[in-house]
N, C-alpha and C positions, 0 to 999 in steps of 0.2 A: 579561286582556290576552293577546293572541296575539302571536306573533313577527312576524306580518305588519305590525303597527304599528311594531315596533322590530326591523328586520332585523339589527341589530348584536348582539343579545343572544346568539346562539350563539357568536359570535366572542369576546365578552367572557367568557362562561362558560368557553370553552376556554382562553383566556389565563389566567384565574384558576386553573384546575385545574393548568395547567403550572407556574405560579408557586408554588402551594401545595406541589407535590412538591419544588421546589427548596429550600424552607424546611426540609425534612426531611433535607437533605444536609449533610455536613460539608465544611469547606474544607481543602484540602491545597495547599501551595505547593511547587512543584518548579522546579529550574533545568534548562533544556533547551538543547542546542546550537543555534546560530543556524540551521543548515540545517533542522533539524526544526521549529523555530518558524516559519520561512518556509513550509515545506510545510503546516503546520497552518493558518496564516493564509490561504494561497492556497485551500485546500480550503474553509475557512470562508466566504470571499468567494464562491467559485464555487457553493456549495450554499445560501448565504444562511442559514446557521445559526451559532450562537455557537462560538467556539473551545473552550469548555468541553464543548459537545455533541460536537465532533469527538474530543476527548481521551477523554471517557466511552465513545464508541463503540469507539475503538481499544483501550481497556483491557478492554472487555467481549468483544472478539473471542476466539473459541476459540484456544487456544495450540496450535502444532504440537508434537506430541510427538516425541521421538527415534525412537519406533517408526515414525511417519509418514515421517520422513526416511529411515529404513532401508528402508522399503517403496519409496520412490522410487528408491533405489539398486538395489534388487533388480529393479525394472521394466526397467532398462537394463543390468544386469550382463552379459547375453549380448552386448551390443554393444561392450563395452570390449575393445580390442585386436583388433577385427575388420577393421581396414583394414591391408592388407598394403603392404609396400615403403615405408614411411615411415621417416625417420631416427630412431634411438633417442633422439637429443638434441633432438627437434623442439620441445619446450616451452622449452628454453633458447635455441634459435637460430631461432625462428620467423620473425623478420624476414629473416634471410639466406636461409632456405629459400624464403620467398615471393618475394624478389627474384630468386633463382636460377631459379625456375619462372615468372617474369614474371607473377605473379598480380596482378591489379588494373590492369595496363597495357592500353592500347588495342591491339586486334589489327587487322591489315590485313583488309579485307573483300574 
């Protein structure tokens, strides 16, 4: 019998193979915050795969090491403090500074 007579055979075999691997897995129950659950559900719907698959993929992603974060900082270290004439307390008073400089307001043309 060839697959020409039964075109669904490859699909059935693939489905069975996927389901057989799931039987080899253990179950783990976790409690997640609502926003994270909503994010996982939205991605699951968008990609049309199960929530379990989304969680598995996220758990298998390579973790960022502290070394990688340090390398990111080193890449921009020469830019820190490179803007002149800004107030020393800019981070604490950014709203008043932006208001004083009229940032975000429409300008006359």
